[in-house]
C-alpha positions as CSV (number, residue, x, y, z in Angstrom):
1,M,0.1,0.1,0.1
2,E,1.4,3.3,-0.7
3,S,2.1,5.8,2.0
4,S,-0.2,8.5,-0.2
5,Q,-2.9,5.9,-0.5
6,G,-2.6,4.7,3.0
7,I,-2.3,8.2,4.8
8,A,-6.2,8.8,2.9
9,E,-7.6,6.1,4.0
10,L,-6.4,6.8,7.9
11,K,-8.1,10.2,7.1
12,R,-11.4,8.2,6.4
13,L,-11.0,6.2,9.8
14,R,-10.4,9.2,11.3
15,W,-13.4,10.8,10.2
16,A,-15.7,8.0,10.9
17,I,-14.7,7.8,14.5
18,G,-14.7,11.6,14.6
19,I,-18.5,11.6,13.2
20,N,-19.6,8.7,16.0
21,G,-17.8,10.9,18.3
22,A,-20.4,13.7,17.4
23,L,-23.2,12.0,17.5
24,S,-22.2,10.9,20.9
25,M,-22.2,14.4,21.8
26,V,-25.0,15.3,20.7
27,F,-26.8,12.4,22.2
28,G,-25.2,13.1,25.8
29,A,-26.2,16.6,25.3
30,V,-29.9,15.9,24.4
31,I,-30.3,14.0,27.3
32,L,-29.0,16.8,29.6
33,I,-30.7,19.3,27.8
34,W,-33.8,17.4,28.3
35,P,-34.0,15.4,31.6
36,S,-37.8,14.9,31.4
37,I,-37.6,12.8,28.3
38,S,-39.9,10.4,28.1
39,L,-39.3,6.7,27.3
40,Y,-40.8,6.5,24.2
41,A,-37.9,9.8,22.8
42,L,-35.4,8.2,24.5
43,T,-35.7,5.1,22.5
44,I,-36.2,6.6,19.2
45,L,-33.1,8.7,20.3
46,F,-31.1,6.0,21.2
47,G,-31.9,4.4,17.9
48,A,-31.1,6.9,16.1
49,Y,-28.4,8.0,17.2
50,V,-26.6,4.0,17.1
51,L,-28.4,3.7,13.6
52,A,-26.8,6.5,12.1
53,G,-23.2,6.1,13.5
54,G,-23.5,2.4,12.2
55,I,-24.4,3.8,8.4
56,V,-21.4,6.7,8.8
57,G,-19.4,3.8,9.8
58,L,-20.5,1.1,7.5
59,V,-20.4,3.2,4.0
60,N,-16.4,4.2,5.2
61,A,-15.8,0.7,6.0
62,F,-15.9,0.1,2.3
63,S,-13.5,2.7,1.3
64,V,-10.5,1.6,3.5
65,E,-8.5,-1.3,3.6
66,F,-7.0,-1.1,7.0
67,G,-9.4,-1.1,9.9
68,R,-12.3,-2.5,7.7
69,G,-13.2,-5.3,9.2
70,W,-13.1,-3.1,12.7
71,L,-15.4,-0.7,11.3
72,A,-17.5,-3.4,9.9
73,V,-18.0,-4.9,13.3
74,W,-18.8,-2.0,15.3
75,S,-21.2,-0.2,12.5
76,L,-22.9,-3.7,11.6
77,L,-23.6,-3.8,15.5
78,S,-24.5,-0.8,15.8
79,I,-26.8,-1.0,12.4
80,G,-28.6,-3.9,13.9
81,L,-29.0,-2.4,17.2
82,G,-30.1,0.3,16.4
83,L,-33.0,-1.0,13.9
84,A,-34.2,-3.2,16.4
85,V,-34.9,-0.6,18.8
86,L,-36.4,1.4,16.3
87,F,-38.8,-1.5,15.4
88,W,-39.5,-1.5,18.7
89,P,-40.1,1.7,20.3
90,S,-42.4,0.1,22.9
91,I,-39.7,-1.2,25.0
92,S,-39.4,-1.4,28.7
93,A,-37.2,1.3,30.3
94,L,-35.3,-1.3,32.2
95,A,-35.0,-3.3,28.5
96,L,-33.8,-0.4,27.2
97,L,-31.1,0.3,29.9
98,Y,-30.1,-3.2,29.2
99,V,-29.5,-3.0,25.9
100,I,-27.7,0.2,26.1
101,A,-25.4,-1.8,28.8
102,A,-24.9,-4.3,26.1
103,Y,-24.2,-1.8,24.0
104,A,-21.6,-0.4,25.5
105,I,-19.6,-3.2,26.6
106,A,-19.7,-4.2,23.2
107,V,-18.3,-1.4,22.1
108,G,-15.7,-1.0,24.8
109,V,-14.5,-4.3,23.7
110,I,-14.7,-3.6,19.7
111,V,-12.8,-0.2,20.5
112,I,-10.0,-1.7,23.1
113,G,-9.7,-4.0,19.7
114,G,-9.4,-0.8,17.6
115,A,-6.7,0.4,19.6
116,F,-4.5,-2.3,18.8
117,W,-5.6,-3.5,15.2
118,L,-5.6,0.0,13.5
119,P,-2.6,1.9,12.5
120,I,-2.6,5.0,15.0
121,S,-0.1,6.0,17.1
122,N,0.3,4.9,20.7
123,G,-1.0,8.2,22.1
124,D,-4.3,7.5,20.1
125,S,-4.2,4.3,21.1
126,L,-4.3,4.8,24.9
127,L,-6.8,7.3,24.2
128,L,-9.5,4.5,22.2
129,T,-8.6,1.9,25.2
130,L,-9.3,4.2,27.8
131,S,-12.4,5.4,26.1
132,G,-13.3,1.5,25.7
133,L,-12.4,0.5,29.5
134,V,-14.6,3.8,30.2
135,A,-17.4,1.7,28.0
136,I,-17.4,-1.8,29.5
137,L,-17.3,0.1,33.1
138,F,-20.2,2.1,32.2
139,G,-22.0,-0.9,30.8
140,V,-21.2,-3.3,34.1
141,V,-22.1,-0.6,36.0
142,M,-25.8,-0.2,34.4
143,F,-25.8,-4.1,35.0
144,A,-25.5,-3.6,38.2
145,K,-27.6,-0.7,39.1
146,P,-30.3,-0.9,37.2
147,G,-33.0,0.4,40.0
148,D,-30.9,3.5,41.0
149,G,-33.6,6.2,39.6
150,A,-34.1,7.4,35.9
151,L,-32.7,11.0,37.0
152,V,-29.5,9.1,37.8
153,L,-29.1,6.5,34.9
154,L,-30.1,9.4,32.7
155,A,-27.3,11.9,34.0
156,L,-25.1,8.4,33.8
157,I,-25.7,7.9,30.2
158,A,-25.3,11.4,29.0
159,A,-21.9,11.6,30.8
160,F,-20.9,8.7,29.1
161,S,-21.8,10.2,25.9
162,L,-20.3,13.3,26.6
163,V,-17.0,11.3,27.4
164,F,-17.1,8.8,25.1
165,G,-17.5,11.3,22.2
166,I,-15.0,13.8,23.3
167,T,-12.2,11.0,23.4
168,E,-13.5,9.8,19.9
169,L,-13.3,13.4,18.7
170,I,-9.9,13.9,20.0
171,V,-8.6,10.3,18.1
172,A,-10.0,11.7,15.0
173,I,-8.5,14.9,15.4
174,G,-5.3,13.0,16.1
175,G,-4.9,13.7,20.1
176,P,-0.7,13.6,20.6
177,R,-0.6,15.4,17.7
178,L,-2.9,18.3,18.1
179,I,-0.9,18.2,22.0
180,R,2.3,18.2,20.4
181,R,1.4,21.1,18.2
182,Q,0.3,23.5,20.8
183,V,3.7,23.0,23.1
184,Q,5.6,23.6,19.8
185,S,3.2,26.7,19.1
186,A,3.7,28.1,22.8
187,T,7.2,27.4,23.0
188,R,7.5,29.3,19.8
189,A,5.4,32.4,21.4
190,A,7.4,32.4,24.6
191,A,11.0,32.3,22.6
C-alpha cells in the first residue's frame, strides 16, 4: 500500500470515528438538555443515534483497506441494534437500560480491539483503550445498578456519551499531534 493511500485511508477512518464521536456528544447533550425525556423519545433518540453512527461507519468501511473489519463489526452491531430499538419503541425502561449497557460493553470491547489493530499512534491507541474501558465500566455499572432512579441513570448515560464522544473526537483529530502542535506553538510564542 502506498503511503499517500495509507494516509488517505487513515483520514477516512478518523472521519468515521470523529462523526461517531460528534453523534455521541449530541446524544449526551440532548439528554442533559431534556432531562424529562419520555421513554419513547429516549428509545427513538438512542435508536437513531446508534443507527446513524453505524451507517456512517459502514460507508467508511467500504472506503478503507486497513481497519475495515474493525469498522464493519462496529457498524453492523450499531445498525442492527439501532434498527431493533427503532422497530421496538415500546421497549420497557429496564429493557432499554440493558440494551444500552450491552451496547456499551460490546462497543468497549470493539474499541479496545481497534486500539491494537488500527495503525494509529501510541497516544491515540491509549485514548481508544481508555475509552473502551470507560464504555465497559459504564455497561457493567448499568447492569449492576439498574434501579437507581431515572434521573441518575439519564445523567450517567449522558455523561458516558459526552466522555466517549469527546475521546473519539480527540482520536479523530489526532490527540498527540494536536498536543504536540500546541506545545510547539506555545514554545515558539515564548521564545
